[in-house]
N, C-alpha and C positions, 0 to 999 in steps of 0.2 A: 731364385728357383726358376726352373723352366716351367712355363705356364701354358705352352701350347705346342702341339705337334700338328703336322699337316692333316692327318686323318681326324684328329680331334677337332680341328677347326672346321673341316668339312662336315663332320657329324653335327656340330652346333649350328652351322649354317642351314643344315637340313631340318633343324628344329626337333632333333631326336632326344627324347627323354632327358636323362641326367648324364652328362658327359664329363668325365674327368681325365685330364691328361697332364696334370702337374707332376713333377718328379716325386713328390711324396706318395701320391696314389700309385704311380707306376712302381715304386719301390714296394708298396704294400702287396701288390698283386704279382710281384716277380717270382714268387714261389707258392706252391701249395704245401702239402705235408710231406713232400718228397725231397730228394736231394737236389732237385733241378732248379736252376735259376734262368728264367726267360722273361725279361722285362717286357711288358706290352707297350704298344704305342699309345693306347688309350683304353679306358674302362668305361663301359656304358652300363648304367643301371636302369634298365627299361621299366617304364611305368605301365606299358600296355603291350599287347601283341603287335599292334601297329608299329611300335618302336622297334620291336625285334625284327619285323619284316623290313622296315626301312633301313635298319643297321645292316642287315644281311645284303640288301640290295646295293647299298653304298659300298660295302666292302667288296662286293663282286665287281662293281664298276671300277673301283680303284685298285683292284688286285691285292687287297689287304687281307691276311688271314683272320679267321674268327674262331674264338674258343669259348665254349659255354662253361660256366662255373656256378656251383652252388655255394657252399661255404668253404671250399678250398681244403677239404680234408683228404683229398686224393693222395695216396702214398706212392704212386708210380709216375707222377708228373703228368697226369691226365688233364689237369685244370690250369695249365700255364700255356701261354702262346705268345708269339712275337708280334701279333697285330692288335686286334681289338678283343678284349675280354668282356663277355656279357655276364654280368653278375645278377643272377635272378633272385638272390636271397633278400635284397633290400625291399623290393616292392611287389614282385610277382610271387608272393609267398602266402596266398590264401587258400583255405579249404573252401571250394566253391559250393559243394553240396555233399551231404551224407544221406544216402538212401538206405534206410534200414531194411526195406522190403527186399531189394535186390542185393543187399550187403555190398554196396559199392560206395566209393567216394570219388568225386571229381576234384582235382587239385591243380593248382598252378605249380610249375616246376620248382619254384623256390621255397615251397613249404617245408618246414623242418619235420622230420619223421615224428618227433615227440609231440608236435603241435597237431598233427593228424591224429595221433593216438588220443589226445585230449578231446578232440572234436568227435571222435567215434565212441569214446568211453560211455557217454550217457545212454547210448543205444545198446550197450553190452557188447560192443564190437571193437576190433583192433586190426591194425595192419600187421601182417604176420612177420615179414623179415625185420630183424632188429639188430643192425650192426652195433658194435661197441660205441660208435659215435652217434647213437640215435638221438641224443639231446641237442645235436647241432647239424648233423648231415641233412641234406635235402632229398626229397623224393626224386627230383631231377637227377641229382648226382647218383642216387641208388640205381636209377634206370640206366644211366650212362655206364656204370660198372657192372650191372647185374649183381648188386650187393646181396648178401645172404644173411650173415649174422649167426649168433649162437643157436637160434631156434629154427634153422632151416630144415632140420630133421622133421619138425612138426608142421612147419608152415610153408616150406619150399623157398626157392630163390625169388628175387624180385620178378624175374621173367614169368614165374608161375603165378604171380599175383597182379600183373598188369592186364587189365581187360581191354583198354583202348588207348591209343595215342593220337594226338594231333601234332604233326611235325611239319617243319619247312625244310625241304632238301637244300643242298648246296646251290641249286639253281633257283631257289626261291619258290619252288613248286610246293603247294600245300598237299599233304596227304592225311587222310583219316584212316587209321588202321585199327582193326578190331580182332580180338582173339576168336578163333573158330570160324572166321569168315575169310575166304580167299580174297586177297587184295586184287582188285580188277582195274586199277587206274591204268590208262594207256601207257603212261611213262614207264610202267613196270614190265612191259613186254620183253625188253632186252634182258632183264633179270631172270624172267621165267625161262628164256632160251638158254641162258648161261647154265642154269641148274640142270635143265633137260639134257644138255650136251655132256654133262660130267656127273651123272647120278652116282656112278660107282665111287668116285672120290668123296662125295658128300656122305654117302651111306657108310663108308668104311672109316672115315677119319673124324667125323664130327658126332657129338652127342654120345660119346662112349661111356661117360660116367657123369654124375651130377655136378661135380665141381670143375668140369672142363669149360673154363670161362675164356681162355686165351683165344685171340682171333675173332672172327665173325662167327656167329652161331648159325651156320648155313643149314644145319639139320632142319630148322623150322621151315625152310623153303621146299622140302621134299613133298612130292604129291601126297604121300600118306599123312603129311602134317598140314595139308590144305594150303600150301603156299602162304604161310603165316609170316608176313613181312613185319608185323608187330614184334614177333619174337626175335627177328633179325636185329631190329633197332635196339632192343634191350641188350646192353652190353657192348654197343658199338662205339662207346666213348666219345660221342659227339662228332664222329668223323663222317657220318652219312647225312645227318640232319640235325636240326635244332628242335627239341621238344618244347611245345608251347602249352600243352595241357595233357593231363593223364587221367584216366579212370582206372582206379585200382580196386582190387577185391579186398573185402574185409572179412574177418573170421570171428568166430565166437571162442573166447578163451574157455577152456574147461575149468569148472569151478574148483576142482581139487588139484593141488600141485604139491609135489614133494621133491626134495633134493637128496640124492644119495652120493656121498663122496667115497670113492673107492681108492685105496692106497696100493701102490705097486713099488717094487724095489727100484725101478728106474723107468725112464721115459719110454724106452723101447718096449718094456713089458706092458706099460699102459697102452701104447699104440697097438700091440698085438691083441690086447683084450677088447679094444673098442668096437671092432666090427662085430664081434660075437654078441654084443648087447643090443643090436638093432632089432632082434626078435621080440624085445620087451617094449617096443614102440616108444622110445624116449623122444621127447620134444627137443632135447639138447644133450650133447655128450661132448664135453670140452676137456681137453688135456692141459695140465699145468705141470711144470717142472719145479722142484724144490727151490731152485735158484731164484725164480721170480717171486716165490712166496717169501724167501729170505729178504729180498730187496724191499718188499712191502713192509716187513717188520722193521727193517733198518730205517726206512724213510719215514714211516708213520707211527712207529712204536709197536710193541707187542700186542696191544689191544686191537690193532687194525686187522688182525687175522684171527678169526675164531678158531677154536681147537680143531685140528685136523687129525684123521686117523694116521697110523704109522705108515711109513713109506717115504720114498724120495721123489715120487711123482704121483699125480692123482688124476682121476677122471671125475669131473663134476657132471653128474647125470641128473636130468630133470625128467620126472614122469608126471603125466597129467591125465585126468579122467573125470567122469561124472560121479563116480561112486568111491567114497573114501576107503572102504574096505578092499575094494578091487585094486585101487592104486597101491595100498599098503601091501597087499599080497604080492602084487607084481614087483614091488620094490624088493621084498624079501627074496623072492625067487631069483631076481636079477643078481642080487648080492651073492647068493649061493653059486650061481653059474659064472660069476665074473672072474674067478681066479685071483681076486684081490687078497692081499695079506692082512688087510684091515678095512673096516667100513664104518661110515657114520651116516645116520639118517637125520636130515634136517627138515623139520616141519615149520619151524618158526620163520615167517617171511622176512623179518628184520635180520635174522642171522644168515639166512640164505642170501639176502641182498648184499650183506657185507662180503660174503664169499664171491658172489658174482661181480662185485665191484673190483676185485683183484683182476678178474678176467677182462673187465671193460677197460681198465686202465693199462692193460698189457702193453699196448703199442707205445705209450709214453714211458711207463716204468722201465721197459726194456731198452730205453734209449741210452742207458749206460750198461756196458757189458759186465760180465762177472769180474773182469780185471779193472773195472772202474773207468774204462775208456769209452769215448763216444761210440755208440752203436747205430748203424744206419739201416734205413729201408733200402729196397732195391731187390732183395731176394726174400721178402717177408710174406710171400703169398703162394708158394708152390703147393700143388695138390697132386695126389696120386690116387688110383682106385683104392677105396677104403680098406679092402682086404689086404693090401700090401703096405700099409702105412708103417707097421712095426719094422719090417725089413728096410724100408726106405729110411726111417729115422736112424737105424743102425749105420747104414752106409753113409748117410749125411753127416753123422757125428764123426765118422772116420775121415770124410772129406775135409771137414773143418779142422780136425787135428792135423791133417797133412799140411794145411796152409797156416797153422798157428792162429786160427780165428776162433773167437768164442761168441756165444749169444745165449739167450734164454728161449728155448722152444716152447710154444704153447699153441693152442688153436682148436679147430673143429675136428677132432680126431676121428669120430665116427663118419664124418664126411670125407676124410682123407686130406684135409687142408691144414697146412702147418704155417704158423706165423712165427717169424723170428727176425730180430735185428742183429746185425753182425758188426763187429769192430774191425772191419776191413780198413787197413791204413790207406786212406784215399790219396795220400801224398806220395805213395810208392808208384811210380809210373807203370801203367799196364796191369797192375795187380787186380784192381777191381774188375776190369774187363775179363781177364783170364779166369778169375774165380767164377764169375757169373756164367761164363760159357761152360765151365766144368760142371757147375751145379745144374745148368740147363740140360746137359747131356745125361746127367744122372737121373733127373726127373723124366726125361724123354725115354730113357731106358726102362723105366717102370710103367710106361704107357700113361704118363701123367701130363699135367698142364702147368705151364709157367705161372699162370695165375689161377687162383681158386675163387676169387671174388673181388679183388681190388682192381682188376683190369691190367693191361699190359703197359699202357702209357709209354713214356720215354725209357722206362727201366727195363722192359722185357720185350718190346716189339721186335727188336733186332734178333731176339732169340727164337722167334717163331719158326724159322726153317729147321730148327732142331727137332721140332715135334710134328711138323707138317711137311708133306711132300711138295716138290716144286709145282705140281698141278694145283694143290690147295693154295699155295702162296699166290699163284697166278690168278686164281679165282678171287682172292681178296682184292687184288688190283682191279679186276674187271668189275666187281661189285661197287667199289669206290667210284669208278668211272661212271656208273649209271647214275649215282646220286649226287656226286660232287666232282664233275669232270675237270674243274679248274683247281682242285686240291686246295680249297680255301678253308675247309673245316678241320680244325685241329691238325694241321700238317705235322708230319714227323712221327705220327702215332699209327700203329698197326700197318699201314701201307707206306712204302718208301720211308722206313723209319730213320730217325736220327740215330747216330751211334750212341750206345748206352752210356759211354763214358765221356761225352761232351756235355757242356752246359751244367757241369756239377758246381754247386754253390760253394761247398766248404773248401776245396783246394784252391779256389780263386781268391779267397780272403787273405789279407795280409795278417801276419801274426803280430799281436800287440802284447808284449811282456814287460817292456821297460817303462819306468816312470809312472807306474800305476799306484794309486793310493791304497786300494784293497789288494789283498794277497791272492784271492781266488784259489784257496788251497785244494778245493775239490776239482779244479780244472787245470792243474799243473801250473798255476800262476799265469795263465794265458786268458786275457780278456776275450779273445776271439773264440776260444773253445767254450768259454762260459756263455757267450751270446748265442753260440750255435747249439746250446742245450735246447733251445726252442726248435722242435722238429716240425711244428705247424699242425699238430693234431687238433688244435682249436678248442680245447675244453674251456678256454677263457671266453668263448662265444656262447657258452651254455649258461643258463641260469641255475647255478648250484646252490643258491641261497636258501632254498627250501629244505635242504639237508644240512644246513649249518655252514655252507661254504661262503667264501668272500669274493673270490676272483670272478670276473674282473669288474669292479663297481662302476668305473667310468663307461665301459662298453655297455653295461646294462642300462645306463642312463642315456647314452647317445645312439647306441646301435650302429656306430661307425667302426669299420675295421681299423681305422687309425687309432682308435681308443681301446683296442683290445691288447692284451699282453702280447699276443702273436704279432699284431700289426707293428707294435713298437719294436719287437725283436727283429722283424723283417727290415725295418728301416735301419736299425743298427747294423744288421748284417750287410746291407747295401753300403753303409758308410765304410765298413771294413773292406768291401769289394772295391769301392772307389770309382767305379765307372759311371754310375748314375747319380749317386750322392757323393759330391766331390770335395766338400770343404771339411771333411773329417769331423772332429768333435763339435765344432761351431756351426755345422751345417744347419741351415734353416729347417730342412726336412727333419733332422733329428730332434730339434727343439720343438717343432710343431707336434711331432708324434709323442714326445714326452710331456708336453704341457699339461695334459689332463691325467697324467699318472698320479695317483694319490699317495704313492709311496706306502701303500697299505701293507705290503708284503704278503697279500693274500695268495699271490702266485707261488710263493715259496713253499706253501703247504698244499695248495689246491692243484697246481700244475703237476701232472705226473712226471715231468722231466726235471722238476726242481728249479724252474726259472726264478730269479730274484731281481725283478725289475727295479725295485726300490734301490738296491745296491748299484745297479747299472746307471740309474738316473743320477745318483750321487756322484758316481765316477765321471759321468759326462759333464755335470755342472762343475766339478773340480777341474777337469781338464780344460773346459771352455774358459773359465774365469780366472785361472791361475795367473797371478800377476796383472790382472785387468780389473777395471771398475766393474762392480757387480750391480744387479738390480737393487732397488731400495729395500725390497722385502728381505733380502739376504742380510742387510744390516739391522733391520728392525726385528723381525721374528727370528731370523737366523741367529741373532745374538741376544735372544730374549733373556736368558739367565743373567747376563750382565746388567741389562736394563732393569730387570726385576730386583736385583740386589740393590741398585741405586734407589729405585722407587721405594723399597722397604724402609729406607731411612726416614721418609716422610709420607707414609701411605695415605694419611687423611688428605693431605694437600693434593697428591696425585689423583686420588679418587674424586675429589671435588672438581678438579680441572676437567677430568674426563666426563663429568656430568654436564658441563657447559656445552650446549649443542654445537655452536660454531667452532669451538676449540677442539672438541672431539672429532668432528668431521674433518677439520683441517689436518689434525694429527694422523687420522687414518689415511687420508690422501697422500700426505708426505711419506708415510711409511709403506706405501704401495698396497694398502689394504682396502677392502670393499667397505664403502660407507654405510652399508646396510648392517654391518656387524657391530656388536657392542664391545666396548672396551671392558675387559674383566676387572673387577675390583680387587685391589690388593688387601690382604688380611691385615688388620690393625696390629696383630702380633704374629711373628713368624713361628713356625713349628719349633725350630731350635731354641728360640727364646722360651717358649712354653716348656720344652723338655728340660732346659737348664733350671727354670724357676721351680719346677715341680719335682725335681730329682729326689730331694729328701723325703718326699711323701709317697714314693712308689715302692712296691713290695715284691717285685719279681725275684725269686730265689732259685730258680732252676738253671738250666743250661743257658749259656749266653747266646744271643742272636744279635746281629748287627742290622739295624733298620736303615736301608738306603733311603736317604731323604732327598728326593728329587726336587727340581725347581718348582713344580706345580704344587706339590704338597707343602713345600717350605713357604712359598710366598702367596699362594692363592687359596689353597684349601687345607690349612693346617688341621682342620677338624678330622680329615681323613687319617692323618698321621696319629692324632690323639686317640682316635678310635682303635687304630691298629695297635698302639701301645697297650690299651686296655685289654684287647683280645689276646695279645701275646702274653701279657702277664697273667691273665686268667688261665691260659694254657700252660703256665708254669715257666715261662721263659724270662730271663733277665735281659732287658733291652738295652742295647748300646747304639750310639751313633758315632760317626767319624769325628775326629778332633776339629777338623776344619770343614766348612761347606765344600762338598764335592759334587761335580756334575758329570753326567754320562756323555755330554756333548751331542745329544740327539738333534737339537735344532741346527747345529753346525753340520751334522751329517746330512740332514734332509736338504740343506741348501748347498751342499758340496764344498764346504769350507774345511777340507779334510786335513790340511796341514795343522790348523788350529786344533782339530779334533784329537789328533795324535798326542798333542801336548796335554790337552785337558784330560783326555781319557787315560793317558799314561799316568798322570798324577793320581787320578782316582783309583785306577787298578792297583797301583803300588800301595796305597793306603789300605784298600780293602784286602789285599793279599797279606799285608803285615798284620792285620787284625786277626787273621787265622780263625775265624768263626763263621758259622752259617750266615748268609746274607739273605734278607727278605726284601723284595721290592714291592712297592705299592702301585706305582704308575706303570702299566704294562709295557709301554713303548720304551721306557728307560730300563726296565727289567730285561727286555729283549736285547737292548744294546749290550748289557753285561753278559747275557747268555750267548750272543751270536756275533754282533758287529765288532765287539772288542777283539775277539779272536781273529777275525778277518782283517782288521785294521792293524793290530799290534803284532799278532802272531807269537807272542811271548809265552813262556811257561807260566808266568804269573797271571796272564790274561786267561789262559786255559783253566788254571786253578780257580780263579774267580768265577768263571762261567760254570764250572762244576759245583761251586758252593752256593750259587745264587738260585733262589726259589721264589715262587709266588707265595702269597699268604696261604692259599688253599693247599699248595703242595707241602708247605711246612707243617700244616695242621692235619695231615692225613690220619694220624692216630688219635687226634683229640676228639673228645665228645662235645660237639657244639651245643649251644643253647637251642631250645626247641623253637622251630619255625612252623610248627603245625598250624594249618589254616592260612598260611601266608602264600599268596600267589606272587611268583617272581617272574617278571618279564625281563629276560637277560639279554643285553647287547654286549657280547664279548668284544673287547678291543681287537682290532685286526691283527696287531702284532702279538697279542696274547694267543689268538687262534693259530697264527702262523708259526710262531717260534716255540712257545711253551705248550700250547694245547690247552683247551678249556675243560678237559675231562675231570681234573681234580676238583675244580670249582663246582661243577655240576654234581659230582659225587658227594661233596661236602654239603651242598644245599639239600639234596634229596635225603641224605642221612639225617639232616636236621628236621626233616618232615615237610619241607617246602614243596609246593607245586611249581615246577619250573617249565617255562616256555622259553626255549633258547632260540634267539633270532640268528639268522645268517645275514650276510651282507655287511656293508660298512655304514657307519653313521653319516659319512659324507664330509665331515669336517677334516678328519685325518691330519691332525697337527696343524701345520700352517696352510695346507692346501685350500680349505674352504674359506679361509679368511683373505686370501690373496685376491687382488683385483682381477676380474675376468673369470673367476671360478665359481661365483656365487650360485648361478643357475644350475650348474652341474652338481654342485655340492647339495643343493636342495633336492634335485632329482635323485641323487644317490640315496639320500635319506628316505625318499619316498618309495624306494624299492621294497624295503621291509620295515625299517624302524618306525616311521611315522604312522603307517597303517596299524601296526601292532600296538603302538601307544594309544592311538585313538580308540582302538577296540578294547583296551584293557580296562578293567573295573577301576573305580576311583581309589579303592584301597589296595590295589596291586602295587608292589614295589618295582620300580623301573631300575634294574640293576645295571650300572655302567661304571666299571672301574676306571676307564680312560677319561682323563680330564677333557679331552677333545669331544668325547661322546657326550659327557654331561653338559659341556658348553653348547653343543649342537641342540640338545634337548631344550636347554634354557632359551636359546635363540628362536627355535621353531615351534615350541609347544609350551603349554602351561604346566607341564609336569617337571618334577625335579628328579635328576638321576642320583642314585645312591651307590656308594662304593660298598663292596663286600664287607670291608672292615666296619663301616658304619652300621650295616644291617646286623652283623653279629654282635657288635657292641651294644646296640639298642636293646638286645634281649638278655644281656648279662644282668645279674643282680646289681642294684645300685649300691655303690660303696659309700 
């Protein structure tokens, strides 16, 4: 790997913060959430403002560009640059002060918006603007783009909520800028003269409507606005200066909040109606098309979308106030005046949150177009005066149809801002450029803005002459000259822009279709298209475990971009590009990025774009080691079912050997495992032996069901299988098992031994298919293989039939009346694959129907199959467990049941706590009448 660049070396020699210029890091930061790829020469993660100033000074002396970055959620290419990238999110991420008297907060630029909300909440305050990325975007990034979010109607844009800024200009000059106070620094005299010479242009072309974000906000410099340079800096996309601190305004949330969902026949009708609702003082008015709601149902199941009123498009309107009766009356009056064909009032916060979640995930969910093709950012942020949005939507739909392009429109309709990703074929020369210019002309014709909140970046800066006069464009250059005369700060953005169709990431990637182990049926059989599912929206950097999410456990443990789902995807994308990461599948950068991937599959369900990093990791391991010697752990844990079958012939001898300290430690070392782990004991009698021995005594007389006996149930915990048989027979089923022991091949999959998997899994699927009966799985990861991986690996009709026939225990028992669990507290750790592939809803429903009090944990246990046992992973494995599982277990009463269907989850509990994990089958069986 390349370990040093000239600027990186110079930065280290200057003793600046944390400098990284290895090729893995440069690959991680080569993209933000946009289409653009611009690898930096180095990344600096400053620990202090002095580090920021020193970096800026060195870049100026060396003539190296500098780009400021928060968490890289920018959709327009605002946060990538060819020189040094300053990542503020790692260290300069603190809330410095919350002042409840002045209702302000002082923050560092890298603080995440949701963290500011948590700091302000004890005082009954909040920061108003709330982009859909609020749980990972930074305040500095919001300042850079002048972000707004769904509730801008109630709270305004970021520029309306920034009281003061501390910045360093491109010349290194410090400025302290405050709202309401004319800036009087001598260096600003040329800026004042510029505006004074061209007042007519500024007054007529800028600040025409609220979502006019494109270009520089020169209206703030007018005399009547008291030469507010602070307002100019908000939305300048890091091209004029580097923000080092901000003081922001906080607001009081109204105590009463209700949501009204208004249904319309189509998106144009919804747009036409939205402006008329402003008189009812909504805090939010968001438009959604039926197509994006359908994709949520398809991806997450029908239960993911609460009931909606009739229509093919909806306005989600939020009203707030201090008096419940007044808010209720206002909501009813608004419904009557809305022209909606149907309406629904939602007062339940949980139900409203589920609806808002559709909107929040819009950017990721819409990354696949209605035709199932990749859909791209670039024209996802246009805005027009709100009263004209319906007409604009109609004309925009016609423009799309003319080009044969599709997408899911949604956005801030009452603000006039539309978000959409489009399936423009980027491999057709010139089409992307031609379409964007046509779309820009359409918006300009409506008096609109190329950007309504995301900024112009590399995607739209070249379009600015479509909406601004030559005089205005000249002003932009002159303003840039005042603050950054050497054009070091975020070059190619706003002033002297890069062409919008260069530096595109996707077209530069080589196509990989041949020789793959997995079929990638949802991506046209193309590994490249699959990997580019990751658009970079960065949900994997947010802690979603509090709401039952899993993604991304290793990032939550290390807080390193390398260990996020997005970071890994970026390195894989760079591997396919081939210019920075050059050794393809065996690249050290690729294996470094994938090393701490737990293969938990959390991203498959939690990432709105459907990333499946576990599958990609298996493919990489397969391609890397095909025909080559593998790491020891691939032979030990990767072929665990074979070793377990051998050990089962003399389990007592094997168990005795594993209890001898020196022998056990040596065995773990030879196998590539961590010596701090324990060797699990083999059962003295396998499940299948018990099943055969007790067959004459069992009484199931109902419909047949085939119990899939996985390796862990068979050789390590037959008590789980025995309990399952009791439960199934109590539910009226006649239990069968396969004639021969069969394996799903899970451990071969996770270690990338995919040629063997196809043989093993092929035999298993054939026998399960011939059985022709419902299949119930007990080990979630093995059940998930039958439900998902088998289809992607084999692609056969029998694999699809087996997938359709396979259920979890809870899914099978949907109509069964379970034994009472009244008074039982259950702390449940759903297995990651259970959560990601099958969903845990049926289990929770069954437990609650039985009367249990259920605390469902999010996050991963940290063992994740072989991951936490492998040498080099122990500390991260324990840290992952510490995210949710260990604190919850420590806080649980002694009589609480720790429910963990996954063998790895129960093993982690046994290794790290004194509590025992219980399988659902064991819990239910323990409450059945004794036979």
